[in-house]
C-alpha positions as CSV (number, residue, x, y, z in Angstrom):
1,M,97.5,-56.3,116.4
2,L,94.8,-57.3,113.8
3,S,91.3,-58.3,115.0
4,S,89.9,-61.7,114.2
5,H,87.4,-60.2,111.7
6,A,90.1,-58.5,109.7
7,I,92.1,-61.7,109.6
8,Y,88.9,-63.5,108.3
9,L,88.4,-61.0,105.4
10,A,92.1,-61.2,104.4
11,R,92.0,-65.0,104.1
12,R,88.8,-64.8,102.1
13,H,90.2,-62.4,99.5
14,L,93.4,-64.4,99.3
15,H,91.4,-67.6,98.5
16,A,89.4,-65.8,95.8
17,L,92.6,-64.6,94.2
18,N,94.1,-68.0,94.1
19,S,90.9,-69.5,92.5
20,F,90.9,-66.8,89.8
21,Q,94.6,-67.5,88.9
22,E,93.9,-71.2,88.6
23,T,90.9,-70.6,86.3
24,L,92.8,-68.2,84.1
25,G,95.6,-70.7,83.7
26,R,93.2,-73.4,82.5
27,R,91.5,-71.1,80.0
28,T,94.9,-70.1,78.6
29,A,96.0,-73.6,78.2
30,V,92.9,-74.6,76.2
31,T,93.3,-71.6,73.9
32,V,96.9,-72.4,73.1
33,V,96.4,-76.1,72.4
34,N,93.0,-76.2,70.5
35,V,92.7,-72.8,68.7
36,P,95.2,-71.7,66.1
37,R,96.4,-68.2,66.5
38,R,95.0,-65.7,64.0
39,P,96.1,-62.2,63.4
40,S,93.8,-59.7,65.1
41,P,92.0,-57.3,62.8
42,A,93.3,-53.8,62.9
43,L,90.9,-51.6,64.9
44,P,90.2,-48.1,63.7
45,P,91.5,-45.3,65.8
46,P,89.4,-44.6,68.8
47,E,88.3,-41.3,67.5
48,K,86.9,-42.7,64.2
49,R,85.1,-45.8,65.7
50,K,81.3,-45.5,65.6
51,A,78.8,-47.2,67.9
52,E,76.3,-49.4,66.2
53,P,72.8,-48.9,67.6
54,A,71.7,-52.3,66.3
55,D,74.2,-54.0,68.6
56,D,72.8,-52.1,71.6
57,T,69.3,-53.1,70.6
58,K,70.3,-56.7,70.2
59,R,72.0,-56.9,73.5
60,L,69.0,-55.3,75.2
61,T,66.7,-57.7,73.6
62,E,68.8,-60.7,74.7
63,H,68.9,-59.3,78.2
64,L,65.1,-59.0,78.4
65,K,64.4,-62.6,77.2
66,P,63.0,-64.8,79.9
67,R,65.5,-67.4,81.3
68,G,65.3,-70.5,83.3
69,P,61.8,-71.8,84.3
70,A,60.2,-68.6,83.0
71,A,61.7,-69.3,79.5
72,A,60.3,-72.8,79.5
73,L,56.9,-71.7,80.7
74,A,56.8,-69.0,77.9
75,A,57.7,-71.6,75.3
76,K,54.9,-74.0,76.4
77,E,52.2,-71.3,76.7
78,D,49.4,-71.3,74.0
79,P,49.2,-67.9,72.3
80,S,45.5,-68.3,71.6
81,K,44.8,-68.4,75.3
82,V,46.6,-65.2,76.1
83,Q,44.1,-62.5,76.9
84,K,44.7,-59.3,75.0
85,P,43.6,-55.9,76.5
86,K,40.1,-54.8,75.4
87,K,40.0,-52.0,72.8
88,L,37.2,-49.5,73.5
89,L,35.2,-48.2,70.5
90,K,35.8,-44.6,69.6
91,P,32.7,-42.4,69.5
92,Y,32.6,-42.1,65.7
93,E,33.0,-45.9,65.4
94,L,30.1,-46.5,67.8
95,A,27.9,-44.0,65.9
96,S,28.7,-45.8,62.6
97,R,27.7,-49.1,64.2
98,L,24.4,-47.7,65.5
99,K,23.6,-46.3,62.1
100,K,24.1,-49.6,60.5
101,L,21.8,-51.3,63.0
102,C,19.1,-48.7,62.4
103,A,19.5,-49.1,58.7
104,A,18.9,-52.8,59.1
105,G,15.7,-52.0,61.1
106,D,17.1,-53.0,64.5
107,I,16.5,-49.8,66.3
108,D,15.8,-51.5,69.6
109,G,19.1,-53.4,69.2
110,A,20.9,-50.1,68.6
111,V,19.4,-48.6,71.8
112,E,20.6,-51.6,73.8
113,T,24.0,-51.4,72.3
114,L,24.4,-47.8,73.2
115,Q,23.2,-48.2,76.7
116,D,25.6,-51.1,77.4
117,M,28.6,-49.2,76.2
118,P,31.1,-47.7,78.6
119,L,30.5,-44.1,79.5
120,D,33.7,-43.0,77.7
121,A,32.1,-44.0,74.3
122,Q,28.7,-42.4,75.1
123,T,29.2,-38.8,73.9
124,P,26.5,-36.4,73.0
125,P,27.1,-36.7,69.3
126,V,26.6,-40.5,69.5
127,W,23.3,-40.0,71.3
128,N,22.3,-37.4,68.8
129,T,22.9,-39.9,66.0
130,L,20.7,-42.5,67.5
131,I,18.0,-39.9,68.4
132,L,17.9,-38.7,64.7
133,E,17.6,-42.3,63.4
134,C,14.7,-42.9,65.8
135,M,13.0,-39.7,64.5
136,K,13.5,-40.8,60.9
137,A,11.8,-44.1,61.6
138,G,8.9,-42.3,63.3
139,R,9.8,-43.5,66.8
140,Y,9.2,-40.1,68.3
141,K,8.4,-41.2,71.8
142,L,11.5,-43.4,71.9
143,A,13.6,-40.5,70.7
144,Y,12.4,-38.3,73.5
145,K,13.0,-41.1,76.0
146,L,16.6,-41.4,74.8
147,H,16.9,-37.6,75.2
148,T,15.8,-38.0,78.9
149,D,18.0,-41.0,79.4
150,M,21.0,-39.1,78.0
151,K,20.6,-36.4,80.7
152,R,20.2,-39.0,83.5
153,R,23.6,-40.4,82.6
154,G,25.2,-37.0,83.1
155,L,25.5,-36.0,79.5
156,K,24.5,-32.4,78.9
157,P,22.5,-31.7,75.7
158,T,24.3,-29.5,73.2
159,V,22.7,-27.1,70.7
160,R,23.1,-30.0,68.2
161,T,20.9,-32.2,70.5
162,Y,18.1,-29.6,70.6
163,D,18.4,-29.2,66.8
164,T,18.1,-32.9,66.3
165,M,15.1,-33.2,68.7
166,L,13.2,-30.2,67.2
167,Y,13.9,-31.2,63.6
168,G,12.7,-34.7,64.2
169,L,9.5,-33.5,65.8
170,S,8.9,-31.0,63.0
171,R,8.5,-34.1,60.7
172,I,5.2,-34.9,62.4
173,Q,2.3,-34.3,60.0
174,D,-0.7,-34.9,62.2
175,W,-0.4,-33.3,65.6
176,E,-3.8,-34.2,66.8
177,N,-2.6,-37.6,67.7
178,H,0.6,-36.3,69.4
179,T,-0.5,-33.8,71.9
180,K,2.0,-35.0,74.5
181,L,4.9,-34.6,72.0
182,L,3.7,-31.1,71.4
183,E,4.2,-30.4,75.1
184,H,7.6,-31.9,74.9
185,A,8.4,-29.5,71.9
186,H,7.5,-26.5,74.0
187,S,9.6,-27.9,76.9
188,L,12.6,-28.3,74.5
189,Y,12.3,-24.7,73.4
190,E,12.3,-23.5,77.0
191,N,15.3,-25.6,77.9
192,L,17.1,-24.3,74.7
193,M,16.6,-20.7,75.7
194,K,18.0,-21.5,79.2
195,H,21.0,-23.1,77.4
196,Y,21.5,-20.0,75.4
197,N,21.5,-17.8,78.4
198,L,23.9,-19.9,80.3
199,V,26.4,-20.2,77.4
200,K,26.2,-16.5,76.7
201,K,27.3,-15.7,80.2
202,L,30.3,-18.1,79.9
203,D,31.3,-17.4,76.3
204,P,29.4,-14.8,74.3
205,Q,31.1,-16.0,71.1
206,S,30.6,-19.8,71.6
207,S,29.5,-21.9,68.7
208,E,26.6,-23.2,70.9
209,L,24.9,-19.8,70.3
210,N,23.2,-20.9,67.1
211,V,19.6,-20.0,66.4
212,D,19.1,-22.6,63.6
213,P,17.2,-25.1,65.9
214,L,14.5,-22.4,66.3
215,A,13.5,-22.8,62.6
216,S,12.2,-26.3,63.3
217,Y,10.3,-25.1,66.3
218,I,8.7,-22.4,64.2
219,K,7.6,-25.0,61.7
220,I,6.0,-26.9,64.6
221,L,4.1,-23.8,65.7
222,A,3.0,-23.2,62.1
223,D,1.7,-26.8,61.7
224,T,-0.2,-26.5,64.9
225,N,-1.7,-23.0,64.0
226,Q,0.1,-21.2,66.8
227,H,1.2,-18.3,64.7
228,Q,1.2,-15.7,67.5
229,K,3.9,-17.8,69.3
230,I,6.0,-17.5,66.2
231,F,6.4,-13.8,66.7
232,D,6.9,-14.4,70.4
233,V,9.9,-16.5,69.5
234,Y,11.1,-13.9,67.0
235,Y,10.9,-10.9,69.4
236,A,12.6,-12.9,72.2
237,L,15.9,-13.0,70.2
238,D,18.7,-10.4,70.3
239,Q,18.9,-7.5,67.8
240,D,22.5,-8.4,67.0
241,G,25.1,-11.0,67.7
242,P,25.0,-14.7,67.3
243,L,21.5,-14.9,68.8
244,A,20.0,-12.5,66.3
245,P,17.6,-13.8,63.6
246,N,19.5,-15.1,60.5
247,N,18.5,-16.0,57.0
248,F,17.5,-19.5,58.1
249,L,15.1,-18.2,60.7
250,Y,13.6,-15.5,58.5
251,G,13.0,-18.2,55.8
252,A,11.2,-20.4,58.3
253,I,8.9,-17.5,59.4
254,F,8.2,-16.5,55.8
255,R,7.3,-20.1,54.9
256,A,5.0,-20.3,58.0
257,L,3.2,-17.2,56.8
258,A,3.0,-18.5,53.2
259,T,1.4,-21.8,54.3
260,R,-1.0,-20.3,56.8
261,R,-4.6,-21.0,56.0
262,A,-7.8,-19.5,57.4
263,A,-9.2,-21.3,60.4
264,S,-12.9,-22.1,60.8
265,G,-14.8,-18.9,61.0
266,E,-12.0,-16.7,59.5
267,D,-12.2,-14.9,56.2
268,R,-9.7,-16.3,53.8
269,R,-8.8,-12.9,52.1
270,S,-8.3,-11.1,55.4
271,V,-5.9,-13.8,56.6
272,A,-4.0,-13.7,53.4
273,A,-3.8,-9.9,53.6
274,Q,-2.5,-10.1,57.2
275,N,0.1,-12.6,56.2
276,A,1.3,-10.3,53.4
277,S,1.4,-7.4,55.9
278,D,3.5,-9.4,58.3
279,A,5.8,-10.5,55.5
280,R,6.3,-6.9,54.4
281,M,7.2,-5.8,58.0
282,L,9.7,-8.8,58.4
283,W,11.3,-8.0,55.0
284,K,12.0,-4.4,56.1
285,Q,13.4,-5.5,59.4
286,M,15.6,-8.1,57.7
287,L,17.2,-5.4,55.5
288,K,17.9,-3.3,58.5
289,R,19.8,-6.1,60.3
290,P,23.4,-5.3,61.0
291,G,25.6,-6.4,58.1
292,A,22.7,-6.4,55.6
293,S,24.2,-3.5,53.6
294,S,27.4,-5.4,52.8
295,T,26.0,-8.9,52.3
296,F,22.4,-9.5,51.2
297,P,20.8,-11.3,54.2
298,A,18.6,-13.7,52.3
299,D,18.9,-16.7,49.9
300,S,16.6,-17.8,47.1
301,H,14.4,-19.9,49.4
302,T,13.8,-17.0,51.7
303,V,13.1,-14.6,48.8
304,A,10.6,-17.1,47.3
305,A,8.8,-17.5,50.6
306,A,8.5,-13.8,51.0
307,L,7.2,-13.3,47.5
308,R,4.5,-16.0,48.0
309,C,3.2,-14.1,51.0
310,L,3.2,-10.8,49.2
311,A,1.5,-12.3,46.1
312,Y,-1.8,-12.6,48.1
313,G,-1.7,-9.2,49.7
314,R,-2.8,-5.7,48.8
315,S,-1.5,-3.3,46.2
316,I,1.3,-2.1,48.5
317,D,2.4,-5.6,49.0
318,H,2.3,-6.3,45.3
319,Q,4.5,-3.2,44.7
320,L,7.1,-4.5,47.2
321,G,7.1,-7.8,45.4
322,L,7.9,-6.2,42.1
323,D,10.7,-4.2,43.7
324,I,12.1,-7.4,45.0
325,A,11.9,-9.0,41.6
326,R,13.8,-6.1,40.1
327,D,16.4,-5.2,42.8
328,V,17.0,-8.7,44.2
329,L,16.3,-11.2,41.3
330,G,17.3,-9.0,38.4
331,L,13.9,-9.2,36.6
332,A,13.1,-6.0,34.7
333,K,9.6,-4.9,33.7
334,P,9.1,-3.8,30.1
335,G,11.0,-0.6,29.5
336,E,13.2,-1.0,32.6
337,T,16.8,-2.0,33.2
338,A,17.3,-4.2,36.2
339,P,20.5,-4.1,38.2
340,P,22.6,-7.2,38.6
341,A,20.9,-9.9,40.6
342,K,21.8,-10.1,44.3
343,V,20.3,-13.6,44.6
344,P,20.3,-16.1,41.8
345,L,16.9,-16.8,40.2
346,S,15.6,-20.2,41.3
347,P,12.5,-22.2,40.2
348,Q,10.8,-21.3,43.5
349,S,11.4,-17.6,43.3
350,L,10.4,-17.5,39.6
351,E,7.1,-19.2,40.2
352,A,6.4,-16.8,43.1
353,V,7.0,-13.8,40.9
354,L,4.7,-15.2,38.2
355,I,2.0,-15.9,40.7
356,L,2.4,-12.3,42.0
357,C,1.9,-10.9,38.5
358,N,-1.2,-12.9,37.8
359,N,-2.7,-12.1,41.2
360,M,-2.2,-8.4,40.8
361,G,-3.8,-8.4,37.4
362,A,-0.6,-7.8,35.3
363,P,-0.6,-10.6,32.8
364,R,1.7,-8.8,30.3
365,I,4.4,-8.4,33.1
366,C,4.0,-12.1,33.9
367,I,4.5,-13.0,30.2
368,H,7.6,-10.7,30.0
369,F,9.2,-12.2,33.1
370,A,8.5,-15.8,31.9
371,R,10.0,-15.1,28.5
372,Q,13.1,-13.7,30.2
373,A,13.6,-16.9,32.1
374,M,12.8,-19.1,29.0
375,E,15.3,-17.2,26.8
376,R,18.0,-17.0,29.5
377,P,21.2,-18.7,28.3
378,R,22.6,-21.5,30.4
379,K,25.6,-23.7,30.3
380,F,25.4,-27.3,29.2
381,H,25.7,-28.8,32.7
382,E,23.1,-26.4,34.2
383,R,19.6,-27.7,34.9
384,P,16.8,-25.7,33.2
385,I,15.1,-23.3,35.6
386,V,11.7,-23.4,33.8
387,D,9.3,-26.2,34.5
388,S,5.6,-27.0,33.9
389,G,4.6,-25.0,36.9
390,H,6.0,-21.8,35.4
391,I,4.5,-22.5,32.1
392,N,1.1,-22.9,33.7
393,Q,1.4,-19.4,35.1
394,L,2.4,-18.1,31.7
395,L,-0.6,-19.8,30.1
396,K,-2.9,-18.3,32.8
397,A,-1.6,-14.9,31.7
398,H,-2.5,-15.7,28.1
399,V,-5.9,-16.8,29.1
400,A,-6.4,-13.6,31.1
401,L,-5.5,-11.6,28.0
402,A,-7.8,-13.7,25.8
403,E,-10.7,-13.0,28.2
404,T,-10.2,-9.3,27.6
405,G,-10.7,-9.8,23.8
406,S,-7.1,-10.4,22.5
407,T,-7.5,-12.8,19.6
408,T,-3.8,-13.8,19.3
409,E,-3.4,-15.5,22.7
410,S,-4.4,-18.9,21.4
411,K,-1.6,-19.0,18.9
412,A,0.9,-17.7,21.5
413,A,-0.3,-20.4,24.0
414,L,0.1,-23.1,21.3
415,E,3.6,-21.9,20.6
416,V,4.4,-22.2,24.3
417,L,3.0,-25.8,24.3
418,E,5.2,-26.8,21.3
419,W,8.2,-25.2,23.0
420,M,7.5,-27.4,26.1
421,L,7.5,-30.5,23.9
422,E,10.8,-29.5,22.4
423,Q,12.3,-29.1,25.8
424,D,10.9,-32.4,27.1
425,I,14.2,-34.1,27.6
426,P,14.8,-35.8,31.0
427,T,18.0,-35.1,32.8
428,A,20.3,-37.8,34.1
429,N,18.6,-38.0,37.5
430,E,15.0,-37.6,36.3
431,K,12.6,-40.3,35.1
432,I,10.1,-37.7,33.8
433,S,11.1,-34.3,32.6
434,K,9.9,-31.4,34.7
435,I,8.9,-29.5,31.6
436,R,6.6,-32.2,30.3
437,P,3.0,-30.9,29.9
438,K,0.3,-32.1,32.3
439,R,-3.4,-32.2,31.9
440,L,-3.8,-28.8,33.4
441,T,-1.3,-27.4,30.9
442,Y,-3.4,-28.7,27.9
443,N,-6.6,-27.4,29.5
444,L,-5.2,-23.9,29.9
445,V,-4.2,-23.8,26.2
446,L,-7.7,-25.0,25.3
447,S,-9.2,-22.3,27.5
448,A,-7.3,-19.7,25.5
449,C,-8.6,-21.3,22.3
450,Q,-12.1,-21.1,23.6
451,H,-11.9,-17.4,24.3
452,C,-10.3,-16.8,21.0
453,K,-12.8,-19.0,19.1
454,D,-9.8,-20.8,17.5
455,W,-11.0,-24.3,16.6
456,S,-8.0,-25.0,14.5
457,S,-5.6,-24.5,17.4
458,A,-8.0,-26.5,19.7
459,T,-7.9,-29.6,17.4
460,R,-4.1,-29.3,17.2
461,V,-3.9,-29.3,21.0
462,F,-6.2,-32.4,21.1
463,E,-3.8,-34.2,18.7
464,V,-0.7,-33.3,20.7
465,M,-2.5,-34.3,23.9
466,T,-4.0,-37.7,23.0
467,G,-2.2,-38.9,19.8
468,Y,-5.5,-39.0,17.8
469,H,-5.7,-37.4,14.4
470,A,-8.4,-34.8,14.5
471,E,-9.0,-34.8,10.8
472,D,-10.3,-38.4,11.1
473,F,-13.3,-37.1,13.0
474,L,-14.4,-34.8,10.1
475,S,-16.2,-37.8,8.5
476,K,-18.2,-40.6,10.1
477,S,-16.8,-43.1,7.6
478,K,-13.1,-42.9,8.7
479,K,-11.7,-45.0,11.5
480,P,-9.8,-42.7,13.9
481,R,-6.1,-43.3,14.0
482,K,-4.0,-43.0,17.2
483,D,-0.2,-42.6,17.3
484,K,1.8,-45.1,19.3
485,R,3.8,-43.3,22.0
486,S,5.9,-44.2,24.9
487,P,4.3,-44.2,28.3
488,G,3.6,-40.8,29.8
489,H,3.5,-38.9,26.5
490,S,-0.3,-39.2,26.0
491,V,-2.8,-37.6,28.3
492,F,-6.5,-38.7,28.2
493,P,-9.0,-35.8,28.2
494,D,-11.2,-35.1,31.2
495,A,-14.4,-33.2,31.6
496,T,-12.7,-29.8,31.5
497,T,-10.8,-30.7,28.4
498,M,-13.9,-31.7,26.4
499,A,-16.0,-28.8,27.8
500,C,-13.4,-26.3,26.4
501,M,-13.4,-28.2,23.1
502,A,-17.2,-28.1,23.0
503,R,-17.4,-24.4,23.9
504,T,-14.8,-23.6,21.2
505,A,-16.8,-25.5,18.6
506,L,-20.0,-23.7,19.6
507,A,-18.3,-20.3,19.5
508,T,-17.3,-20.8,15.9
509,G,-21.0,-21.5,14.9
510,D,-19.8,-23.9,12.3
511,G,-21.8,-27.1,12.0
512,S,-18.8,-29.2,10.8
513,N,-16.8,-28.2,13.8
514,I,-19.7,-29.1,16.1
515,R,-20.1,-32.5,14.5
516,Q,-16.4,-33.1,14.7
517,C,-16.4,-32.4,18.4
518,L,-19.4,-34.6,19.0
519,R,-17.7,-37.5,17.1
520,I,-14.6,-37.0,19.3
521,I,-16.7,-37.2,22.5
522,D,-18.6,-40.2,21.2
523,H,-15.5,-42.1,20.3
524,V,-13.5,-41.5,23.5
525,Q,-16.8,-42.1,25.4
526,L,-18.4,-39.8,27.9
527,D,-18.0,-42.3,30.8
528,H,-14.2,-42.5,30.3
529,I,-14.1,-38.7,30.2
530,L,-16.0,-38.3,33.4
531,N,-13.9,-41.0,35.2
532,T,-10.6,-39.4,34.2
533,G,-8.8,-37.7,37.0
534,M,-11.2,-39.1,39.6
535,P,-9.6,-40.2,42.9
536,A,-10.0,-43.7,44.3
537,D,-12.3,-42.3,47.0
538,P,-14.2,-39.3,45.8
539,E,-15.6,-38.7,49.3
540,A,-12.1,-38.1,50.6
541,D,-11.8,-34.9,48.6
542,S,-12.6,-31.6,50.1
543,P,-16.1,-30.1,49.5
544,A,-14.5,-27.4,47.3
545,L,-13.0,-30.0,44.9
546,R,-16.2,-32.0,44.8
547,R,-18.1,-28.8,43.8
548,A,-15.5,-27.9,41.2
549,R,-15.7,-31.4,39.7
550,S,-19.5,-31.3,39.7
551,S,-19.4,-27.9,37.9
552,Q,-17.1,-29.3,35.2
553,V,-19.4,-32.3,34.5
554,T,-22.4,-30.0,34.4
555,E,-20.6,-27.6,32.0
556,L,-19.7,-30.5,29.6
557,A,-23.2,-32.0,29.7
558,T,-24.8,-28.6,29.0
559,A,-22.4,-28.0,26.1
560,I,-23.3,-31.4,24.6
561,L,-27.0,-30.5,24.7
562,E,-26.3,-27.2,23.1
563,M,-24.3,-28.8,20.3
564,V,-27.0,-31.5,19.6
565,G,-29.6,-28.7,19.6
566,T,-27.6,-26.7,17.1
567,I,-27.4,-29.6,14.7
568,E,-31.2,-30.3,15.0
569,G,-32.0,-26.7,14.2
570,P,-34.7,-24.6,15.8
571,D,-37.5,-26.7,14.6
572,G,-35.8,-30.1,15.3
573,T,-36.1,-31.3,11.7
574,G,-32.3,-31.4,11.0
575,N,-31.8,-34.4,13.2
576,K,-34.3,-36.5,11.2
577,R,-32.3,-36.2,8.0
578,D,-28.9,-36.9,9.7
579,P,-27.7,-40.5,9.4
580,E,-25.7,-40.0,12.7
581,A,-28.9,-39.0,14.6
582,P,-28.8,-42.1,16.8
583,R,-25.3,-41.1,18.0
584,W,-26.4,-37.6,18.8
585,N,-29.6,-38.9,20.6
586,S,-27.5,-41.2,22.7
587,L,-25.2,-38.4,23.7
588,R,-28.1,-36.1,24.5
589,T,-29.8,-38.8,26.7
590,H,-26.5,-39.4,28.5
591,A,-26.0,-35.6,29.1
592,T,-29.5,-35.2,30.4
593,E,-29.0,-38.0,32.9
594,L,-25.8,-36.3,34.1
595,I,-27.5,-33.1,34.7
596,Q,-30.3,-34.8,36.5
597,G,-27.7,-36.7,38.6
598,Q,-28.5,-40.2,37.3
599,V,-26.0,-43.0,36.9
600,A,-24.3,-43.3,33.5
601,T,-24.4,-46.4,31.3
602,P,-21.5,-48.9,31.5
603,M,-18.3,-48.2,29.5
604,R,-17.4,-50.1,26.4
605,P,-13.8,-50.8,25.4
606,L,-12.0,-48.0,23.6
607,V,-10.9,-48.7,20.0
């Protein structure tokens, strides 16, 4: 016998079946009456039918569409009022934004921007970027404050952070006004060494073990005259491995020695000799470094700095410098054959070699090395290696030979000057060619002419230098001509220039040469000559420069008095018959006042 619940379920299913049959009958009737019957398309066999993914995607999209009240609400909603999820700046994007703010001068705004950013965007490289920009702008205290703030926020400084901090502090020129920052620099060095020790325990081959930041710290020590600490830093490093001294560090130490000056109470020569001795020791240790036999452990900058130290040392230091020039740079002395260069010759290393030769009293070797560089072939796109600084050292060598009695040095020096003028072609990124002669260059050539008693070459140098025609000063009746030149191609003579000219004229003993020189001095005016090359504030010069300038003025004034005295003759009667006697008397009076230290007469305009 069925239960009441079973009877209830049976009746419900029966009612649902009857409703389904009635609905099916109505749909069939509508289809037969209203819709014409069409032949159904033939379907492909089941095994060849392919599912179309687009249909599945379309059905899924339709299924996910909002319906009912939700659809109406979505249709009425304003898209502009929909809040989109915030997109965080990536670290490199934030760093770029900070650099743009700093470039616009808004460093404080950049600091606020960084501090307000989420911690996910505040990475050590981003902080390093802002610290470096502060250092470039001279905001050293702010940079160190950022370094401290960075650590407070839980960001550990990397070796790049220490490199940025020490490099920025090494840009300070006057440490007397930044004593607190100097203490910070020492603290940074101590923290860097702790960082090295910690990283070395965790990963001995980590890229964090990089000694390059120490080069900036060595420069700070050199600028603050703490040279003993430089060697403390050097000897605290490992003998091999990533924390051993590298080329970058050796170059910093050599530069520190090359720029070291004697302190108050120290002998200048003894300090220079000690620097050269230290450089010789460092060079030998550098060559003994592991791996130095296969790859030369120095570049051109390091070699140049080492040679500058050796140039002011003793004979043993000079000999090492010549060995470096031959074995490393490929410069052979006369009669030698140099091996292939291990380091390309650079302008800095060439100048250091030439200074070395002149300091050791080997002018002919200096001339030989300079000629090798001048005659060295180069490709069209290569920049010339020789500049006016090298030529000045070459001319000093010619002057040294002229002082020993060689009479051909003035002609050789004049040829070098003319070679410079031929090479005076600025490159694409230069406003002024580096080979263009300067006032010192002309004075060195004139000094060679003075010792060779070569007045003809001296007047030629004066023409090239100023644009005047020296022959116009042979007679008082001619009006001197002056060539028109573009700016920078004419150099006005100073006291040293005219003193060399006067001494050359006196050395010849020819009255016409002496009168020609006096006419030149009178035309260009003694006051203009004395004021040429003078600084805006002469008192700001060092005592040594003031003494040198006073000596040049005295030398010129003395030479003028001697030239006027030579024209007058021993009895003084020659001046009475000379129609230009008033000009000579005026020059003599002016020269006498200069020697006595009196003020010169006002200048008149040049013709």
